[in-house]
N, C-alpha and C positions, 0 to 999 in steps of 0.2 A: 770087896773094898772099892769104893769109888776113887778114880784117879783125879788128882788136882791138875795135872799137866798131861793129859792123855796123848797129845800129839807132839810132845817136845822131847827131843833127845839131845843130851848135852855132852860136851867133851870131858872125858875123865882120864886120869892116869892111876895106876895102882898105888895105893899108899906105901907098900913095901919099896917101890921104886924111889919115892920121895925120901923114905928113911935111908935107903942105900946112898943116895946123893948127899944126904946130911940134913935131917930134919932140924928145925929151929923154931924159936918163938920170936915173933916180931918181924923185923926186916932183915933180909939178907941181900947184900949189895953185889955179891959175886954172880951177876946175871949169866955170864958165860959158863958158869959151872952147872947151872940148872936148865936154862931155857932150851939150848940145843937138844938136850936129852928129852925133855918133856914134850917138845914139838916134833920129835922124830916119829914119823907115822908108825914105826914098829912098836912104839911105847904108849900110844894113846888111841882111844876109840870113843864112839858115841854110845851112851847108855840112857835108857828111859829115865827122865828126870825124877819122877816119883820114886823110883828105886834108888837113884843116886843120892837124893836128899836125906835118905835114912840109912846110908851104908858107909860107915867111916873107914871101910877098907878101900874106898876109892876117894880120890881128891878131884873135885871139879875145878877146872882151870878158869879163873875169872879175871879178865882184864879190869884194872882199877885205875882210871885216868884222873889225875889231879891237874887242875887248870891254874896257870900262873900268868899274871900280868902286872908288871912293874911293882913287884914286892908284895902283891896281894894274891890271895888264893880264893877260888870259888868255893862257896859253902851253900848248901841247900838243905831242905828238910824233906824226908820221905813222907808223903801223906798217908793217911790211914787206908787209902786204896792201893797201896803198894802191893806188888805181887808177892814179895817176901814179907809176910806179916810179922816175922820175928824181928824185923828191922823197922817196922812202921813207926812213924812219929819221931824217929831218930834223925839228928842232923848228920850230914855227911860231907866229906871233902871229895869223895870219889864217885865218878860216874863209871858204871860198869855193868856187866851182865854176863850171862852164860854165852859161851860159844856153842852154837847149836848146829844141827846137821844141815840147815839151810846154807851154812857157810862153806860147805864142802860137798862135792859130788861123790866122795868116797867114804869109807867107814872110819877114816882117821884124818888127822890134820897135820899139815906142815906149816913152817913159819910164814910163808907168803899168804896163805889162806887165813891164818890166824890174824895177821895184821889187817887184812881186809875186813875181818869180822870186828876188830876193834873200831875201825873207822865207821863201819855200819852202825855199831852201837852208839857211838858218839852222835852221829847224825840223827839217829832216831830220837835221842833224849834231849838234845840241845840244839838251839838255833844260834849259830855263831856268825856274827856279821863279817868279821875279817878273816884273814888267813890264819892258819895254825899249823904247827908241826909237833911231833911227839917222838919220844924215845923211851925205851925201857930202862928204868933206873934201879929197880929192886924187885925182890919177891917178898911176899907177905904171908905169914901164917900165924894163926891163933887157935890153938886147940882147946882153949879154956871154956868155950861155949859150944852149943850144939850146931850153930851155923858154921863156925870156923872149923869144926872137926871134919866137915865134908867139903871144904873149899880151900883153894890155894890161889892167892892173888898174885897177879903180875902187875906191878906198879908202873904206870906210864906217866911221865911228866909232859904236860902239854903246854907249850909256849904260845900265848895268844897275841895277835897283833892289836887287838882291842878288847875292852871289857864289855862290849855290847853283846851280851849272851843272855838268852832267855830260854825258858823251858819249852820243850816240845811235847811234854807229857803231863797229864793231870796229876801224876804221882810225884812230880818234882815241883816243889813250891818254895817260896821265900828264897829265891836265888840272889846271892850277893857276893861281893868280894871283900875280904878282910885280911888284915895283917896277921902274922903269926902271933903277936902278943894279944890281939883281939880274940883270936881263936883259942888261945890258951885260957883266956878268962872264961870261956864257955866250954872248956874241954869235957866236962861231965855230960854235956848234952850230945856229944858225938858218939856214933857207933864205934865199936872197939877197933875196927880196922883204921878208921880215921884218927882215932887217938894215937895209934901206933905210928901212923904217917906223920902226924903233927909232932910227935916226940922226936922223929928223925928228919924233920923238914930241912934243916941246914945240910945234912948229908945228902939228901935226895937232890938238892939243888947244885951240889958240887960238880 
């Protein structure tokens, strides 16, 4: 069998650990209940991505950053060249990606290295003119589809100094900022994780 991601290893945690902490559907706002355990090097490790993408006994940890500026949120469309073809042509509120072994020199990951990986991912995908800061506001899970079954999102709220943001990658197109009401009008065009974040947007901002 040919490998789609032959040189990529991604951060995973065992699904039973997630169930033990308390599995859920949608958003969970008790960040301190989950994140310290998930980012404890004793509980996570890197797995070949082709294996991880088809193994629901593992959860890949995915930072999912939502960008806010003066009451509006960044929205973009994943082009058909997107690496995750199951999400191609979908609109999204979140910039994110796998934490891979390039982010750590060891076989597991701790919080400081994870945060460095988040900042790397943002810098790779977007060109942001002004300063920005971010904080973890929730965890995100959706086992209703095959993508969600093997991923667990960590939602970061990014506060932007300016809305001068452009794409750094050809897979990210139609970048713009919209109010929650404008986003709700096009909710059906959003990928499932973005729909869940939009539904809880006021709580995420609290």
